[in-house]
N, C-alpha and C positions, 0 to 999 in steps of 0.2 A: 913391314908395311908402314908407310907414313900416314899418320892421322893428322888432318889439317883442321885448323880453326880459321874462321873468317870474321872480318869486320867491314863495315860500310861507314863512310864518313863523308860529310859535305866538303867541298873544296871552294872556299871563298875566292872570288875572282882577284882580290887584292893581294893574296899571299899563298897561292897553292903550293909553291916549293917549300915554304916553311912548314906547312901541314904535312906534306909528304916526307920531308926530312925527319920530322918528329916521329912519325909512325915507322919509318925505315930504321931509325936508331933503336926501336924496340923490337926489331926483327921481322917486321911485316914487309911483305913483297907486294907491290902493286900488280894487280891482275888486269883491271880494266877501269876506264873512266867513261861514264855515260852522262848524258844530259838528264837532269831531274825533271819531273813534271812541272816544277815551278820555274824552270829555265836555267838554273844553276848547274853545277857539275857535282857528281857523286863518284867517289873512289871506292872500288872494291879491292880488298887486300886479303892475303892469306899468310899463314906461317905454320910451321910444323908445331903440333901440340906437344908440350913437354910430357 
């Protein structure tokens, strides 16, 4: 059975790809992007726990 860990991070409008590439290089998979209450975007990610 896979055990998942999760992280949530803001996505600045000026460089979201750079942020997602950074997390992806650490093994995180993007699950969803939602609008934050403040109007920006937030990324939800997961990866298999070691």
